[in-house]
Each structure stands twice: as structure tokens, then as C-alpha cells.
C-alpha positions in Angstrom: 6.1 1.6 -23.7 9.4 2.9 -21.9 10.2 3.3 -18.5 13.2 5.2 -17.0 14.4 3.5 -13.9 17.2 5.4 -12.1 19.0 3.5 -9.4 21.0 5.8 -7.8 23.9 4.4 -5.5 25.5 7.0 -3.6 28.6 6.0 -1.5 32.2 5.3 -1.2 34.5 6.5 -4.0 36.8 3.5 -3.3 37.0 0.3 -5.5 35.6 -1.9 -2.5 31.8 -2.7 -2.7 29.8 -1.0 0.3 26.3 -0.2 1.1 24.9 2.4 -0.8 21.1 3.9 -0.7 18.7 3.1 -3.7 16.6 5.5 -5.5 13.9 4.5 -8.2 13.0 7.2 -10.9 15.1 9.6 -9.2 13.1 9.4 -5.8 14.9 7.6 -2.7 13.0 4.3 -1.7 11.2 4.7 1.5 12.0 3.0 3.7 15.5 3.1 2.4 17.0 0.3 0.7 20.7 0.0 0.4 23.0 -2.5 -1.5 25.0 -4.7 0.5 28.8 -5.7 0.1 29.3 -9.4 -1.1 32.1 -11.5 -1.4 34.5 -10.8 -4.2 34.2 -7.0 -3.7 30.7 -7.1 -5.3 27.6 -5.4 -4.5 24.1 -6.9 -4.1 20.4 -6.5 -3.8 18.0 -8.5 -1.8 16.0 -10.7 -3.8 12.5 -9.6 -2.3 13.4 -6.0 -3.5 13.9 -7.1 -7.1 10.0 -7.2 -8.1 10.1 -3.4 -7.7 12.8 -3.2 -10.6 10.4 -5.3 -12.8 11.9 -8.7 -12.3 9.8 -11.9 -11.4 11.2 -14.0 -8.6 10.8 -17.0 -6.7 12.8 -16.2 -3.3 14.0 -19.8 -2.5 17.6 -20.5 -1.3 17.4 -23.8 -2.4 15.7 -23.1 -5.8 16.0 -19.6 -6.5 14.4 -18.2 -9.9 14.8 -14.8 -11.4 13.1 -13.7 -14.7 13.5 -10.3 -16.7 11.6 -10.2 -20.1 12.4 -13.2 -21.9 15.5 -14.3 -19.9 15.3 -16.5 -16.8 18.0 -17.8 -14.2 17.6 -20.6 -11.7 19.9 -21.3 -9.1 20.1 -24.5 -7.0 22.9 -25.3 -4.6 23.6 -28.5 -6.3 23.5 -27.3 -10.0 24.6 -23.6 -9.6 23.0 -21.0 -12.2 21.2 -22.4 -15.4 20.1 -20.0 -17.9 17.0 -20.0 -20.2 16.6 -17.7 -23.1 20.2 -16.9 -23.3 23.7 -18.0 -22.7 25.3 -16.7 -19.4 28.6 -16.8 -18.4 29.7 -18.0 -14.8 28.0 -16.1 -12.3 28.6 -15.7 -8.4 26.0 -17.6 -6.3 23.4 -15.9 -4.4 24.4 -15.0 -0.6 22.6 -14.1 2.6 23.7 -10.8 3.9 24.5 -11.2 7.7 23.4 -14.0 10.0 19.8 -15.3 9.1 19.7 -12.3 6.8 17.8 -12.0 3.4 19.1 -13.6 0.3 20.9 -11.1 -2.0 22.2 -11.5 -5.6 25.2 -9.8 -7.2 24.6 -6.9 -9.5 26.3 -9.2 -12.2 23.2 -11.3 -12.1 21.1 -8.3 -13.1 23.4 -7.6 -15.8 23.4 -11.2 -17.1 19.6 -10.9 -17.2 19.8 -8.0 -19.4 18.9 -5.2 -16.9 21.1 -2.4 -18.5 23.4 -0.8 -15.9 25.5 2.2 -16.6 27.1 5.1 -14.4 30.0 5.6 -12.1 30.9 5.1 -8.4 28.2 7.8 -7.4 25.3 6.7 -9.5 23.9 3.7 -11.5 21.4 4.4 -14.2 19.2 1.6 -15.4 16.9 2.6 -18.4 14.3 -0.3 -18.8 12.5 -1.0 -22.1 9.5 -2.8 -21.3 8.0 -3.2 -24.8 10.0 -6.6 -25.6 8.8 -8.0 -22.2 6.1 -10.6 -22.9 3.1 -10.4 -20.3 0.9 -13.2 -21.5 -2.0 -12.6 -19.2 -1.3 -9.7 -16.8 1.1 -6.7 -16.7 4.3 -7.0 -14.7 4.1 -4.8 -11.8 5.1 -1.5 -12.8 8.0 0.4 -10.9 6.9 4.1 -11.5 4.5 6.3 -13.5 6.8 8.5 -15.5 5.6 11.5 -17.7 2.1 11.7 -19.0 -0.1 8.8 -18.8 -0.8 7.3 -22.3 -4.6 7.9 -23.3 -5.4 4.6 -24.6 -5.7 1.6 -22.2 -5.4 -2.0 -22.4 -9.1 -3.2 -21.6 -9.9 -6.6 -20.3 -14.0 -7.4 -19.9 -14.3 -11.1 -20.3 -16.9 -13.3 -18.6 -15.8 -15.7 -16.3 -16.8 -19.2 -15.2 -19.1 -19.3 -12.3 -17.7 -17.8 -9.1 -16.3 -20.2 -6.6 -18.2 -20.9 -3.3 -15.7 -19.4 -1.0 -12.8 -16.8 -1.1 -10.1 -17.5 1.1 -8.7 -14.6 3.1 -5.0 -13.9 3.5 -3.9 -13.2 7.0 -1.1 -10.6 6.9 2.1 -11.2 8.9 1.5 -14.8 8.3 2.0 -17.2 5.2 -0.6 -16.4 2.5 -3.4 -19.2 2.3 -2.3 -22.7 1.1 -2.4 -23.3 -2.5 -5.1 -25.7 -4.0 -4.3 -29.1 -5.3 -5.2 -29.7 -8.9 -8.8 -29.4 -9.9 -10.7 -30.0 -13.3 -13.1 -27.4 -14.7 -14.7 -28.7 -18.0 -17.2 -26.6 -19.8 -19.7 -28.9 -21.7 -21.0 -28.1 -24.9 -23.4 -31.1 -25.4 -24.8 -33.4 -22.9 -26.8 -35.9 -24.7 -28.0 -39.1 -22.8 -25.3 -41.8 -22.5 -22.6 -39.3 -24.0 -19.7 -37.6 -22.5 -19.8 -33.8 -22.9 -17.5 -31.9 -25.0 -16.2 -28.5 -23.9 -17.4 -25.3 -25.6 -14.4 -24.4 -28.2 -12.5 -21.3 -27.0 -10.1 -19.1 -28.8 -6.6 -20.7 -28.6 -4.0 -18.8 -26.2 -0.5 -17.8 -27.5 1.1 -20.2 -29.9 2.6 -22.9 -28.0 6.5 -22.8 -27.6 9.0 -25.5 -28.3 7.4 -29.0 -28.6 8.0 -31.4 -25.9 10.4 -34.4 -26.8 9.6 -37.7 -24.9 12.3 -38.5 -22.4 12.9 -42.1 -23.2 9.1 -43.1 -24.2 8.2 -46.5 -22.7 7.8 -48.7 -25.9 4.5 -50.4 -26.1 4.4 -54.2 -25.7 3.1 -54.4 -29.2 2.4 -52.1 -32.0 -0.4 -49.5 -31.0 -3.6 -50.5 -32.6 -5.2 -48.4 -35.2 -8.2 -46.4 -34.1 -11.5 -47.7 -35.0 -12.9 -46.5 -38.6 -13.3 -42.8 -38.1 -11.6 -42.9 -34.7 -9.2 -40.1 -33.8 -5.4 -40.5 -32.7 -3.0 -38.7 -30.8 -0.7 -37.1 -33.3 1.7 -35.0 -31.2 2.3 -33.2 -27.8 3.4 -29.6 -27.4 3.6 -27.3 -24.4 4.3 -23.6 -23.5 5.6 -22.1 -20.4 5.2 -18.6 -19.3 5.3 -16.8 -15.8 2.8 -13.9 -14.6 4.5 -12.3 -11.6 4.8 -15.4 -9.0 2.6 -17.7 -11.2 4.0 -20.2 -13.7 1.4 -20.8 -16.6 1.7 -24.0 -18.5 -0.1 -25.0 -21.7 -0.1 -28.6 -22.5 -1.6 -29.2 -26.2 -2.3 -32.9 -27.3 -3.0 -32.8 -31.0 -5.7 -35.2 -32.4 -6.6 -36.3 -35.7 -10.3 -35.6 -35.0 -12.8 -34.6 -32.4 -12.9 -36.5 -29.3 -15.0 -36.7 -26.1 -13.4 -37.1 -22.7 -14.0 -37.6 -18.9 -11.6 -36.0 -16.4 -10.7 -37.0 -12.8 -9.2 -34.8 -10.2 -6.6 -36.5 -8.3 -4.0 -35.7 -5.7 -0.9 -33.7 -7.4 -2.4 -33.8 -10.9 -5.3 -34.6 -13.3 -6.2 -37.9 -15.2 -8.2 -37.5 -18.6 -9.6 -40.7 -20.3 -10.2 -40.4 -24.2 -12.6 -43.3 -25.4 -12.1 -44.7 -28.8 -8.7 -42.7 -29.1 -5.3 -44.6 -30.0 -1.8 -43.5 -29.0 1.9 -44.5 -28.8 2.4 -45.2 -25.0 4.9 -42.8 -23.7 6.2 -40.9 -20.6 7.5 -37.4 -21.0 9.0 -34.7 -18.5 7.7 -31.4 -19.6 9.9 -28.1 -19.6 8.1 -27.4 -16.0 9.2 -30.4 -14.5 5.7 -32.1 -14.8 5.3 -35.7 -15.9 2.9 -36.6 -18.7 1.8 -40.1 -19.4 0.1 -41.6 -22.2 -1.2 -45.1 -21.4 -2.9 -47.2 -24.1 -6.2 -48.9 -22.5 -8.6 -51.4 -24.0 -11.3 -48.9 -24.7 -9.2 -45.9 -25.5 -6.2 -43.6 -24.0 -5.6 -42.5 -20.2 -3.6 -39.2 -20.3 -2.2 -38.6 -16.8 -0.6 -35.2 -16.0 1.4 -35.1 -12.6 1.1 -31.3 -12.0 2.9 -31.2 -8.6 0.2 -29.2 -6.6 -0.9 -26.7 -9.5 -4.3 -26.0 -10.4 -5.3 -27.6 -13.7 -8.1 -26.8 -16.3 -9.3 -29.4 -19.2 -10.8 -28.4 -22.4 -10.8 -29.3 -26.0 -10.2 -26.9 -29.1 -11.3 -27.4 -32.5 -10.0 -26.3 -36.1 -7.5 -28.2 -35.5 -8.7 -30.7 -32.9 -6.7 -30.8 -29.7 -7.0 -31.3 -26.1 -5.7 -28.6 -23.7 -4.8 -28.8 -20.2 -3.8 -25.4 -18.7 -2.0 -25.7 -15.1 -1.2 -22.6 -13.0 1.4 -23.2 -10.3 2.7 -20.7 -7.7 6.3 -20.3 -7.5 6.4 -18.3 -4.5 3.8 -17.8 -1.5 5.9 -14.4 -0.5 4.1 -12.6 -3.5 0.3 -11.9 -3.9 -1.0 -13.8 -7.1 -2.0 -11.5 -10.0 -5.2 -10.8 -11.5 -6.2 -13.2 -14.1 -7.6 -10.6 -16.7 -9.7 -13.2 -19.0 -11.5 -14.6 -15.8 -12.7 -11.5 -14.3 -16.3 -11.7 -12.9 -18.9 -10.8 -15.3 -19.3 -7.0 -15.7 -16.0 -6.2 -14.3 -13.2 -4.6 -16.5 -9.5 -3.8 -16.0 -7.6 -1.0 -17.7 -4.1 -0.5 -17.4 -2.3 2.8 -18.1 1.2 2.3 -17.4 1.8 1.9 -13.8 -1.9 3.0 -13.1 -4.6 0.2 -12.9 -8.3 0.8 -13.0 -10.8 -2.1 -11.9 -14.2 -1.0 -12.8 -17.6 -2.4 -12.1 -21.0 -2.2 -14.1 -23.3 -0.2 -11.8 -26.3 -2.3 -13.0 -24.6 -5.3 -11.5 -22.6 -4.2 -8.3 -22.9 -1.6 -5.6 -20.3 -0.4 -3.3 -20.7 -1.2 0.5 -18.4 -0.5 3.5 -17.6 -3.7 5.3 -15.9 -3.8 8.8 -14.0 -6.4 10.7 -15.2 -6.9 14.4 -14.4 -4.0 16.6 -10.9 -3.9 17.6 -9.7 -6.3 14.9 -8.2 -6.5 11.5 -8.6 -8.9 8.6 -7.3 -9.1 5.1 -9.2 -7.6 2.3 -10.0 -10.9 0.7 -11.4 -11.8 4.0 -13.7 -8.5 4.2 -14.7 -9.1 0.6 -15.8 -12.6 1.7 -17.6 -11.3 4.7 -19.7 -8.8 2.7 -20.4 -11.3 -0.1 -18.5 -9.3 -2.7 -16.4 -10.1 -5.6 -13.6 -7.4 -5.0 -12.6 -4.8 -2.7 -10.0 -2.2 -1.6 -8.9 -1.3 1.9 -10.7 1.8 3.6 -9.5 4.6 5.9 -6.8 5.1 8.3 -6.3 3.2 11.3 -4.3 2.8 14.8 -2.4 -0.3 14.1 -1.9 -1.5 17.7 -5.6 -1.3 18.4 -7.0 -1.9 14.9 -9.4 1.0 15.8 -10.4 3.4 12.8 -9.1 7.2 13.5 -11.8 8.8 11.4 -15.5 8.4 10.2 -16.8 4.7 9.5 -20.4 4.1 8.9 -22.2 0.9 8.0 -25.7 0.4 7.5 -26.7 3.5 9.0 -24.6 3.0 12.2 -21.7 5.3 12.9 -18.9 3.0 13.9 -16.0 5.5 14.6 -16.3 9.3 15.1 -15.4 12.0 12.4 -12.4 14.2 12.4 -14.7 16.5 10.3 -12.2 17.9 8.0 -10.8 15.1 5.7 -12.2 13.8 2.4 -15.0 11.3 2.6 -17.0 9.0 0.4 -20.7 8.0 1.4 -23.0 5.5 -0.5 -26.7 5.8 -0.4 -29.1 2.7 -0.3 -28.7 2.2 -4.0 -25.0 2.3 -3.8 -24.7 5.6 -5.5 -21.3 7.4 -4.4 -20.9 11.0 -3.0 -17.8 12.5 -2.4 -17.1 15.6 0.0 -16.5 17.0 3.3 -19.4 16.4 5.4 -19.4 16.3 9.4 -21.3 13.3 10.7 -22.6 13.2 14.1 -25.2 11.2 15.9 -28.1 13.1 16.9 -30.5 12.4 19.7 -34.0 13.4 19.7 -37.2 12.9 22.0 -39.6 14.9 24.1 -36.7 17.0 25.5 -35.7 18.3 21.8 -32.4 17.2 20.3 -28.8 16.9 21.4 -25.5 16.2 19.3 -23.5 13.1 20.5 -19.9 14.2 21.2 -18.0 11.1 20.2 -18.4 7.5 19.2 -16.3 5.0 21.6 -16.6 2.3 24.1 -14.5 4.0 26.7 -15.9 6.0 29.6 -16.0 9.5 29.0 -17.5 11.1 32.0 -17.6 14.7 30.5 -19.0 13.7 27.3 -22.1 12.2 25.6 -20.8 9.3 23.7 -22.4 6.5 21.5 -21.2 3.0 20.5 -22.5 0.2 18.1 -22.5 -3.0 20.3 -20.8 -6.2 19.1 -22.0 -8.6 22.0 -18.6 -8.7 23.5 -17.4 -5.1 24.2 -18.2 -3.4 27.6 -19.2 0.4 27.6 -20.0 2.9 30.4 -18.3 3.0 33.6 -18.7 4.0 37.4 -21.3 6.7 37.9 -22.2 6.7 34.3 -25.8 5.5 32.7 -25.8 3.5 29.5 -29.0 3.4 27.6 -29.4 0.7 24.8 -31.8 1.3 22.0 -34.0 -1.0 20.1 -33.1 -2.3 16.5 -34.7 0.6 14.9 -33.0 3.4 17.3 -36.3 4.8 18.4 -36.7 3.7 22.0 -34.6 2.6 25.2 -34.7 -1.1 25.7 -32.1 -1.2 28.6 -30.9 1.2 31.2 -27.7 0.2 32.9 -25.8 2.1 35.6 -21.8 1.6 36.0 -21.5 -0.1 32.7 -23.1 -2.8 30.3 -22.2 -5.0 27.2 -24.9 -4.0 24.4 -25.9 -6.7 22.0 -24.4 -6.8 18.4 -26.0 -4.0 16.3 -27.5 -2.0 18.9 -26.8 1.5 19.4 -25.9 2.6 23.1 -25.6 6.0 24.5 -23.6 6.6 27.7 -23.6 9.7 29.9 -23.3 11.2 33.4 -27.0 11.9 34.5 -25.9 15.0 36.3 -24.6 16.5 33.2 -27.4 15.6 30.8 -30.7 15.5 33.1 -32.8 16.1 30.1 -32.1 12.6 28.6 -34.5 9.5 29.7 -33.4 7.0 32.4 -35.9 4.1 32.0 -36.7 1.3 29.8 -39.6 2.0 27.1 -38.8 5.7 27.1 -38.8 7.1 23.7 -35.3 8.2 22.2 -34.1 8.1 18.7 -30.7 8.2 17.4 -30.1 9.4 13.8 -26.9 10.2 11.7 -26.6 13.8 10.8 -24.2 14.7 8.1 -24.8 18.4 8.7 -24.9 18.8 4.8 -28.3 18.5 3.5 -27.2 16.3 0.1 -25.6 13.7 2.2 -28.7 12.8 4.4 -29.6 9.9 2.4 -26.1 8.4 2.9 -26.1 5.2 4.9 -22.5 4.0 4.6 -19.2 5.7 4.1 -15.8 6.3 5.4 -13.2 9.2 5.5 -9.6 9.0 4.4 -8.0 11.5 2.2 -6.7 13.7 0.8 -9.4 14.2 -1.9 -7.7 13.8 -5.3 -10.6 14.8 -7.9 -14.1 16.1 -7.9 -16.2 16.9 -10.8 -13.1 15.9 -13.2 -10.9 18.6 -11.8 -7.7 18.0 -9.3 -8.7 19.5 -5.9 -5.5 18.0 -4.0 -5.0 20.2 -1.0 -3.6 18.1 1.9 -3.1 21.1 4.2 -6.9 21.9 4.1 -7.4 18.3 5.5 -4.9 18.8 8.1 -2.3 16.3 6.8 1.4 16.7 7.7 2.4 18.4 4.4 6.3 18.6 5.4 6.9 15.0 4.9 4.2 12.2 5.7 1.7 13.0 3.0 4.0 13.4 0.0 6.0 10.1 1.0 6.1 8.0 -2.5 4.4 4.9 -2.0 1.9 2.4 -3.1 -1.5 4.3 -3.8 -5.0 3.2 -3.8 -8.3 5.4 -4.3 -12.2 4.7 -4.7 -13.1 6.6 -7.9 -15.5 7.0 -10.5 -14.6 6.5 -13.8 -16.8 6.6 -17.1 -19.9 6.5 -14.5 -18.7 3.2 -13.1 -17.5 2.6 -9.5 -13.7 1.9 -9.7 -10.8 0.8 -7.6 -7.7 2.7 -8.7 -4.1 1.6 -8.0 -0.8 3.2 -8.6 2.1 0.9 -7.9 4.4 3.9 -6.9 4.2 7.5 -6.4 3.0 10.5 -4.6 -0.6 11.7 -4.0 0.1 14.4 -6.6 1.4 11.9 -9.0 -1.8 9.8 -8.3 -4.1 12.9 -8.7 -2.4 13.7 -11.9 -2.7 10.1 -13.5 -6.3 9.9 -12.6 -7.1 13.2 -14.2 -5.1 12.3 -17.4 -7.1 9.2 -18.0 -10.5 10.9 -17.3 -11.5 10.0 -13.9 -14.2 12.1 -12.6 -14.0 11.7 -8.7 -11.5 10.0 -6.4 -10.7 9.9 -2.8 -7.3 8.5 -1.8 -7.6 5.6 0.9 -5.2 4.4 3.4 -1.8 3.9 1.1 1.4 2.3 1.7 1.6 -0.8 3.5 -2.2 -1.1 3.8 -2.8 -0.7 0.0 -4.7 -3.7 -1.4 -7.1 -4.3 -4.4 -8.5 -7.7 -4.6 -10.7 -9.4 -7.1 -12.1 -13.1 -6.9 -11.2 -15.9 -9.4 -7.6 -15.6 -10.4 -5.2 -18.3 -11.6 -5.2 -20.3 -8.4 -8.8 -19.9 -7.3 -7.4 -17.7 -4.4 -8.2 -14.4 -6.1 -5.8 -11.8 -7.8 -4.2 -8.7 -6.4 -3.2 -5.7 -8.3 -0.5 -4.9 -5.5 2.8 -6.9 -6.1 3.5 -7.2 -2.3 1.3 -8.3 0.6 -0.4 -5.8 2.7 -1.1 -5.7 6.4 -4.8 -6.6 7.6 -7.4 -3.3 7.9 -10.4 -2.9 9.9 -12.7 -1.9 7.0 -12.7 -2.1 3.3 -15.0 -0.9 0.3 -16.6 -3.9 -1.2 -18.1 -4.5 -4.7 -21.3 -6.7 -4.1 -23.5 -8.2 -6.5 -26.8 -6.1 -6.5 -28.9 -9.3 -5.6 -26.5 -10.0 -2.6 -26.5 -6.3 -1.7 -30.3 -6.2 -1.6 -30.3 -9.2 0.7 -27.8 -7.4 3.0 -30.8 -5.0 3.8 -29.8 -2.4 6.4 -26.3 -3.7 6.4 -26.3 -6.0 9.7 -24.4 -8.4 7.9 -21.7 -6.2 7.3 -21.8 -4.5 11.0 -19.1 -5.9 13.3 
């Protein structure tokens, strides 16, 4: 697979380094990224930008780490640069640009890593060949989608271990969640009374790399005893180390002469495993990762201690040949979201990767999409919204006003209209069974009673003296104002349970209607009066839709590209065509699907989705909001298709297991 990456550096014709704008794939970066002049007339780029160029990084001035393909460079102020996978000539140290500025590395460092740079003073072309880059468990973040999208995807659809009890959120504009200390997840095969269980054998991962050589093994006080007749012994230790985005994955393999049972204990900073009736030569070893492995001979067997330094460990045994395996995942940087672990996706979830396009699909017999909203006027991370809705995955929803966190277009949850519709943009809706409908409805609240019917003008908590407005209460937001009457309806939205002049605070989940009595004399004014509020989409086939949101532009309908931002009143001169991260809710092969494009325009996105056979797709809020999250992951904190953290959002589309979805009933759990 080849990707052409063009890094255009337009600037001074002089020999001295100067700041020059950067373009990727011929498209200027937005916002504009520039090289910076460093010492020694060198040019540099910020470390935080390098993942856009296909590098994996740990952005720590005291322990900087960069990896490109099979080559890695590590820098510490004490030792300078050290190389792994190649021999490197002396390189200039990283520098902070400006007082307290971002950490930058010279372009010489990129050349040393094998990033091919060519060109002249005006332009630098980088041709990146991805085929030789090993990605053991998840694809590296793709920089751009170039040319036609391949028709054959890489598919992963593997059952995971039971889901964890809680999914931690990721507050944006703050440090990501703290990583867990090591934990042990054995998988029993047998559990006969009085015996230790042995994990289910699983296919081995990639062949371990260089065997670990003991660093000054501790000699035993006396020769190691031979195992009991038929008892196994430890015959060797090997380890391999790989990196997936910002997660370092270590596989420690302890070779055995026969099958064993074990017990594992989670301890601070590591894991201890006891192997009864096993013999070994006691030793202390330092692994390539820096972890410490200790083999201690006990009276009844061998204790294996791995000091993993805060990583998350999983213990299992494999057979044919017999061996004990400890897999450990450690975060290298909290500045980058953890990647999706493809072999630990929830049951019924599959990930397909087509170059820079990723599709996370869900079996409709197991999951249903639901709209989940944060409390009115607030925003949460997508991970928090997924947990709030009891789901396994989610994608951010529609557009919103960042200062107030209020949606700017239609949002409905559980049959309640939370935000008024602009009545012109692409919309996705879900019926009670989770079936999706794509189109351009004009949803409004309709009031009906003995007087006939009236259309509500807008949905807001603000006093609107000239309009008939509605609001779904959250138990804390006041509505109405001087001279205005607020009628609060019952839970079924069929009768008045409160009538307040000059303002009130409706209870959570209840619809209130506010108006000037002199302008709407036909509406009731007393408690107990019949008054029904219903959601009218003004399109017959949408009348069964209970949840949905508007975003846009619409990308595909019925398998055809229908992209027309001008029709949906987008700014077609600049804004909508800006290349950035793109997300969409889609239907792919009959399955609800969360689509993610690492970088491109809506046109690029629509073409890519069409090329792989997506049937319907609505673009959601993209750019700095674009997030696709799925539970599980390497560190138990979930994984993300996006390779940078995104800002919190007021709503999301969440995939909920059907049993949980039924328990949600009318959606009150999701509502504010």
C-alpha cells in the first residue's frame, strides 16, 4: 500500500532556515502548520504534528521517543539519541521553539528515521511507502486518502472477553484518564475441585523477537532441583516489543518442558504468577522494555514476578509447545488517544480498514443506535456519552455552539425534541427498533386539544414573548418570563400538571410550553386541562421516528452520492470544503456503521464511502469534534479511531446492546 505524502515548504530562497507553511498531499494544513528555524540553520517540525506524517511518538522532553516503520529513536538529556533497528549518525537534540513553546525536532531526525525527503528550497516531497511498516494489532493513522479506495478491506471480527463494568470518560481540554495499574485476566479451561485452572489455549501472536538475555542472573544457593517425575521446568525466556500508536505492547514468553497450572496475583506495578511443581534456575532479568522479570525458586514451585511499571498485563498459557505468556500494554503518552484493539472488539462488532477510511460496523441483531445527550448546556466526551447510554461504542453527533454547548439544529431523544430544527439539513432518525432513516424532514412540536392544533415555533428555555416555545425540563433550568404563561405537561405529554405565570423550573423529562396568553388565547390555562404535545416530522415515513439529529451534508442515499452542501445552506465558498478529520453515521452491508476518515474533504469522504459500497451516510460534526470510540482496548480505557483527542460534545450516536436498549424504554435514561 503506497501513500504519497507531499510536504510543501514555501519560503525563503536563502540558505538559512525559516518558517515555511506545510502541506500534506498537496493540500495546505488547516490550521496552517509551519516549520520553525532551529539552531545550526536547521529546520524543525513540532513533535505533536509528527503523527500526521505516519510517525508514532512519545512527546516527553525528558524521554522523547519517535518511531517510523521498523526504526525508532529515543532521546534523553542524559544519554542523547539512541537508535533501534538501525545505526544513526550523530543527530541534533530536540529544541523548544520560543519560550515555553512546543518541542521540535530537526528534519535531520526525520531523514535518519527513513522518511524520504527530496526537493529544493521551495518544496520538499516525501514519498511514504507503508507496505514495509509493521502494524501488529492496529493500523497506523493514515495521513490522507489518495486515489481510488481499494475494494478489499482488512476485516477483524473477533469475540472479546466479557465487557468491563465501567467505561471511563475522557474530558477534553484536560489530561486523558489515568491509566490503570496492572491487572490479570486468566481464561479458565478446567476448574476441577482442588486444582488450579488452566487458560484456554489461543493462537500465538507474532513470533517473538530477540530472546531476552539475563542481566547478571542471581546464582542459586544450590543447584536447582530437578522437577518431580513428570514435572515441567522452565527452559527459556523470550520477549518481543511492538508499538501501536501510543501503546507499547510487550509479549513475554516463558518456555516450558510440559503443561502447567498457575495462579496469578495482581500487585502494584506488576503481576506475580506462581507455577506449582515447576523448577527453574533463579534469575533477575531486565527486558527490552525496561521491565524487570524475576524467577524465584520456592519449595513448592517457581514464582514469576514481572514489574511492569504501571502497564496492564494479561496472563495465559499456550500449548504445542507449552509456554506461559504475559502480554503487557503500556501507554507511552497521554497526549494521544489509545488505539482500537482489533482482536478484542465486542462480540458482533467488526472493523474494516480501507486505506485512510475505517468502518466500525455493528450486527443489527445485537445492537441498536440511540441518540444520547449530555445535560442541557453542557458537553461530555464521547466515551462518557457511551457510558451514559449503556453502549459499547459511539460517534459524536451534530453541530453546536461551543461557548454554550447548545445544539444548533434538530436533536430528539426518546420522542422528546431537545433542539429546534433548521429544517434544511441532512438528518438521520431511528425508530423504536433502531432502524435508521436518512432524509430532510422538518420536525416540529404540535399541540392539540379542544381548540384544534398549533405548531410550536421553537425549542428553547429563553423567554420568547412573540413565539410559542417548548422545552424539555432538566430539573434545574428556568423557563418563561414576565407576562408569560408556562404550562408543564405530564410524562405522557397529554395533560397540564402545572400552570405558572412569570416563569418556572420544569421537572426533568417533562415538556413545558411557554407563551403570551394574549397572543394564544385558545390554549388552556389551568391544571388538568387536556393538552397533547407530539413530534411531527411533516414527512409521512418519518412519523415513527423517536430519536435523531441533523448535521450534514448528506453524503449518500440509496448507494448514490447526493452531496450538495449549497442545498443544505452550508458555506460553500470556504468552510464546508476544508480538509479535516471526517466522521459519519452510515449503513454498510445492512449494518449500522460509524465511518471515520483520517483527513479529507466531504467530497473525498463521500467518494471513499461510495467506492467501498456504503449505502447511506450522513456526515456528522467533523474536525475538532470528530471522535469514534469503542469499549475495551489495550488498557481497558477503550480505543479510538481518531489519533488526536477531540473536544467534548453535547450529544452522540451510541450503539447499545439490544437488551440494554429495551431497558431504556422511552429513552428517559438518555434524556438530559
